[in-house]
C-alpha positions as CSV (number, residue, x, y, z in Angstrom):
1,M,26.8,-1.3,15.6
2,I,26.5,2.5,16.0
3,I,24.9,2.8,12.6
4,K,22.5,0.0,13.3
5,I,21.4,1.5,16.7
6,S,21.0,4.9,15.1
7,H,18.7,3.4,12.4
8,I,16.6,1.7,15.0
9,L,16.3,4.8,17.1
10,T,15.3,6.8,14.0
11,G,12.5,4.3,13.3
12,A,11.3,4.3,16.9
13,L,11.2,8.2,16.9
14,A,9.3,8.2,13.6
15,A,6.8,5.6,14.8
16,A,6.2,7.5,18.1
17,A,5.7,10.8,16.2
18,L,3.2,9.1,13.9
19,L,1.2,7.9,16.8
20,A,1.1,11.3,18.4
21,A,0.2,13.0,15.2
22,D,-2.5,10.6,14.3
23,W,-4.4,10.9,17.7
24,A,-3.8,14.7,17.9
25,T,-4.7,15.9,14.4
26,A,-6.7,13.3,12.4
27,A,-10.4,13.8,11.8
28,P,-12.9,11.1,11.0
29,L,-13.2,10.1,7.4
30,S,-15.9,8.7,5.2
31,L,-15.6,7.3,1.7
32,S,-17.6,10.2,0.4
33,H,-14.9,12.8,1.1
34,L,-11.6,11.0,0.7
35,A,-10.2,13.6,-1.6
36,Y,-10.4,16.2,1.2
37,S,-8.5,14.2,3.8
38,R,-5.5,15.8,5.4
39,A,-2.1,14.7,4.3
40,D,-0.9,13.6,7.8
41,Q,-3.5,10.8,7.7
42,M,-1.3,9.1,5.1
43,G,1.0,8.0,7.9
44,P,-0.3,4.8,9.7
45,V,-0.6,4.5,13.4
46,E,2.4,2.5,14.6
47,E,4.3,1.6,17.7
48,Q,7.9,0.8,18.3
49,A,9.0,-2.3,16.5
50,E,8.1,-5.4,18.6
51,Q,10.2,-8.5,19.1
52,G,8.9,-11.9,20.0
53,Y,5.1,-11.1,20.1
54,V,2.9,-14.1,19.0
55,V,-0.3,-13.2,17.3
56,P,-3.3,-15.1,18.7
57,D,-4.3,-18.2,16.9
58,K,-7.6,-16.8,15.6
59,F,-5.8,-14.1,13.7
60,K,-3.3,-16.4,12.1
61,R,-3.6,-17.1,8.4
62,Q,-6.0,-20.0,7.6
63,V,-8.4,-21.4,5.0
64,V,-12.1,-21.0,5.7
65,G,-15.3,-21.8,3.8
66,Y,-16.9,-19.1,1.7
67,N,-20.4,-19.2,0.4
68,G,-20.7,-15.7,-1.0
69,S,-21.0,-14.3,-4.6
70,E,-17.6,-12.5,-5.0
71,A,-15.4,-14.1,-7.6
72,P,-12.1,-15.8,-6.8
73,G,-9.3,-13.3,-6.4
74,T,-11.5,-10.7,-4.7
75,I,-10.4,-9.3,-1.4
76,I,-13.1,-8.8,1.2
77,I,-12.2,-6.7,4.3
78,D,-14.6,-7.0,7.3
79,T,-13.4,-4.2,9.5
80,G,-16.0,-5.1,12.2
81,S,-14.5,-8.5,12.8
82,T,-10.9,-7.5,11.9
83,F,-10.5,-10.1,9.2
84,L,-9.4,-9.9,5.6
85,Y,-10.5,-12.7,3.2
86,L,-9.0,-13.5,-0.2
87,V,-11.7,-15.5,-2.1
88,Q,-10.4,-18.8,-3.6
89,P,-12.0,-21.3,-6.0
90,G,-14.1,-24.1,-4.7
91,G,-16.0,-22.3,-1.9
92,R,-13.0,-21.3,0.1
93,A,-11.2,-18.2,1.2
94,I,-7.9,-17.4,2.9
95,R,-8.5,-15.5,6.1
96,Y,-6.0,-13.1,7.6
97,G,-6.1,-11.2,10.9
98,I,-5.9,-7.4,10.5
99,G,-5.8,-4.1,12.3
100,V,-8.3,-1.5,11.2
101,G,-9.4,2.1,11.7
102,R,-10.4,3.2,15.2
103,D,-14.0,4.3,15.9
104,G,-15.0,7.0,13.5
105,F,-12.4,6.1,11.0
106,R,-13.7,2.8,9.6
107,W,-15.2,3.0,6.1
108,Q,-17.1,0.9,3.6
109,G,-17.0,0.7,-0.2
110,V,-15.4,-0.9,-3.2
111,Q,-11.9,0.0,-4.4
112,H,-9.2,-1.7,-6.6
113,I,-5.5,-2.1,-6.0
114,T,-3.8,0.5,-8.1
115,K,-0.2,0.0,-6.9
116,K,2.0,-2.5,-5.1
117,A,5.3,-1.8,-3.4
118,E,7.9,-3.9,-1.6
119,W,9.4,-2.5,1.6
120,P,7.8,0.9,0.7
121,D,9.5,4.1,1.7
122,W,7.8,6.7,3.9
123,T,8.0,10.5,3.1
124,P,6.1,12.6,5.7
125,P,4.1,15.3,3.9
126,P,5.0,19.0,4.2
127,E,2.0,19.6,6.5
128,M,3.3,17.1,9.0
129,I,6.9,18.4,8.8
130,A,5.6,22.0,9.5
131,R,4.0,20.8,12.7
132,Q,6.8,18.4,13.7
133,P,10.1,19.6,12.3
134,Y,12.0,16.8,14.1
135,L,10.5,14.1,11.8
136,P,12.8,12.5,9.2
137,R,12.2,14.0,5.8
138,F,12.4,10.5,4.3
139,M,12.5,7.0,5.8
140,A,13.7,4.2,3.6
141,G,11.8,1.0,3.5
142,G,12.9,-1.7,5.9
143,P,12.1,-3.5,9.2
144,T,11.7,-0.3,11.2
145,N,9.5,1.4,8.6
146,P,5.9,1.7,9.8
147,L,4.5,0.6,6.5
148,G,6.1,-2.9,6.8
149,A,7.2,-5.3,4.1
150,R,4.5,-4.6,1.5
151,A,1.9,-2.0,0.6
152,M,-1.1,-2.2,-1.7
153,Y,-2.6,1.1,-2.6
154,L,-6.4,1.4,-2.9
155,G,-7.7,3.5,-5.8
156,N,-6.8,7.2,-5.6
157,T,-7.5,7.2,-1.8
158,I,-5.0,7.7,1.0
159,Y,-5.8,4.1,2.2
160,R,-3.5,1.1,1.9
161,I,-3.3,-2.5,2.9
162,H,0.2,-2.7,4.4
163,G,2.5,-4.5,6.8
164,T,3.3,-3.6,10.3
165,N,6.2,-3.8,12.7
166,A,3.7,-3.8,15.6
167,P,2.0,-7.3,15.4
168,S,0.2,-6.7,18.7
169,T,-2.1,-4.3,16.9
170,I,-3.6,-7.1,14.8
171,G,-7.2,-7.5,15.9
172,S,-7.3,-3.9,17.1
173,R,-8.9,-0.6,15.9
174,V,-6.0,1.8,15.9
175,S,-5.5,3.4,12.5
176,S,-7.0,6.3,10.5
177,G,-8.5,3.8,8.0
178,C,-5.6,1.8,6.6
179,I,-5.6,-2.0,6.9
180,R,-2.5,-3.7,8.4
181,L,-1.3,-7.3,8.5
182,V,1.7,-8.8,10.0
183,N,4.6,-8.8,7.6
184,D,4.5,-12.5,6.8
185,D,0.8,-12.2,5.9
186,V,1.1,-9.1,3.8
187,I,4.0,-10.7,1.9
188,D,1.7,-13.7,1.3
189,L,-1.3,-11.6,0.3
190,A,0.7,-9.4,-2.1
191,S,2.1,-12.5,-3.8
192,R,-1.4,-13.7,-4.6
193,V,-3.0,-10.5,-5.9
194,N,-2.3,-8.1,-8.8
195,V,-2.9,-4.5,-9.6
196,G,-6.6,-4.2,-10.5
197,T,-7.7,-6.7,-7.8
198,K,-11.2,-5.8,-6.5
199,V,-11.3,-4.9,-2.8
200,V,-14.7,-4.9,-1.0
201,V,-14.7,-3.2,2.4
202,I,-17.6,-3.9,4.8
203,N,-18.2,-3.2,8.5
204,S,-20.1,-6.1,10.0
205,A,-20.8,-4.0,13.1
206,D,-23.1,-1.8,10.9
207,H,-23.8,-4.1,8.0
208,Q,-25.1,-7.6,8.0
209,A,-23.0,-9.4,5.4
210,S,-25.0,-11.4,2.9
211,A,-22.0,-13.7,2.5
212,P,-21.0,-14.9,6.0
213,M,-17.7,-16.6,6.5
214,I,-17.7,-20.0,8.2
215,S,-15.0,-22.3,9.4
216,A,-13.3,-24.4,6.8
217,P,-13.4,-28.2,6.9
218,A,-10.4,-29.7,8.7
219,N,-9.0,-31.2,5.6
220,L,-8.5,-27.8,3.8
221,R,-5.0,-26.5,4.0
222,L,-3.2,-23.4,2.8
223,R,-1.3,-24.0,-0.4
């Protein structure tokens, strides 16, 4: 019991520190200068692990119609509407609710998944440790880890599609550019895609998508 409580407190402390560091030190990013982004932006914005929160229905995983030109298997992330779509055959897509970058940190572009990880570990970079020496030097993957159950790394950038232990942030703009899903959804998504998957990121607030997403017919179901 003591070990378990200690583990939970360590996770909560790390999450709180990440939140403070992200708001205090991160600078807006654009896709054109990803290589120059600071190391502390690799840590996602997270809150203390939540229990019992129910994600609103509109952000729950569901099948919708898709009439765009991207091939089946492509991931489309619309940061403006906080939805991620996985294109399926037959004019369909699986839609997931997501949390995205806050104002000034959302980006657009095309990347590919270069790595997948289950219950990824978190290692704060040296720059973050220098400013916050109380942070853990290493945090093993698990339910209290802010990266959640899965992580999919995008190109050679600092950005990832990952899980979260803070489901109330789904539908919100809270990160420094990473995309988060509830753990059940990120597990589902990771099981459906492979390294090399194309990821198209748009911001519908600034860009009129040429391939709008519409509600699926009632007889379509996830499978």
